[in-house]
N, C-alpha and C positions, 0 to 999 in steps of 0.2 A: 703537184700539190694543189691547184687550184680547182682538180675537177673534185675534190671531197667538197670543198668551200661551197662551190656552185651545188652540187648536189644536199649538203648539209642548209644551204639558204634553199634551194627551191622545196625541199622538206619542210622546211619553217614556213614556207610562204603557202603550201599547201593547208597545213595543220592550223594553222593563224585562224583562218575561215573555214569552220568544218560546213559551212552550206555553201560554199563555192564548189566542193568536189562532191558531194552528195546530192546538188540538186543544179542541176545543170538547166539553163534556160532552153525551156522546149517552146516549138510554134503550137500554138491549138488553131487546129481547123475551124474556121465560125460554123457555128451549128444552122444550120438552114429548118426552119418550119414552116411549113405549107399554112398560106392565108387562107381562113375559109369563108373569107368575104371575096375573096378571088373565083371566078368559077372555075373547075377543071377544065381541061384543053379539049379532055375528048367530048363530044356534044353528045354521044352516047351513055358516057359515064354522069354527065350533067344531067341527061333525062331521068337516066333510072333514079338518080339520086332523090329529085326531085317527085317522082312516083313514090318513092319509098317513103319521103316525107308526108305526101298526100295522106297515103294508107294507112300509116302510123297515127295520123292527125285524126283519119274519120275512122279506126276503130278507138282513140281516145273518146271522142264524142260519142260515140256508140255505147263504150261502157257508161258515160255518163248520164245519158239519155235512158239504160234500163233502171241505173240507181234510182232517177229521179219516178221511171217509171213501177217500180218495186214498191217505192214510199208512198204513192199514192193509192198503190194496190192495196196494199196493208191499210191505209187510211179508209180507204171504201170496205175494205171488207169488217173493221173494226166496227164502221157507221152501219152497212148489214145485219151484226149481230145484235147491235143497238136495236134498231128495228124490229128482229125475229123475238129479242125478248119482252118485247113492249106489246106486240100484238098475241091474241087469245088462238086457241086452236079452233076457232069457228073463221077467223076473218085474219087476212093476209093483206095489209095494206099495198095501194099502187107503187108504195114508195121502194117496199121489199122489193118489187118486180122489177123497177127503173134500177135499182140500187144492183140488182143480180145479173142484168144485161150491163152496166159500164162494166162492172168487174170482169164479163167473160171477152167482152170489146176488148179490155185492157190489158188483160191474162195472153190472149190471143197475140196481140201487138208486143207485149214482151218474149213470147215462146220464139216468134216470128224475128226479131234483134237477136234472139240466143243464137238462132241458127247462121247467123252472118248474112253477109252481102250476096252470097250464091242462091 
């Protein structure tokens, strides 16, 4: 007779706290994250990362320089337009020629930068 009693007691304990039966304790494995401040163990990998960072930085600097130069090019073009508008059909001022030379040099520089480092 005792076996049904123990079975009932066991079932009562089992259902008394449903969290115990449904959520057994599990060990979680620690998550390992790579610390980016620590250099990679492989020397070639470290060198490749440094080269990649340098190329990326150079590309950003090139784009910033292109933006600056195109802003200057626009300003010079507006100035040239103003000089041409002020001159008449018989006389072009020396300023117009100098401004056109500046624009030409800057435009060539922008073109070369757009081609890239090759």
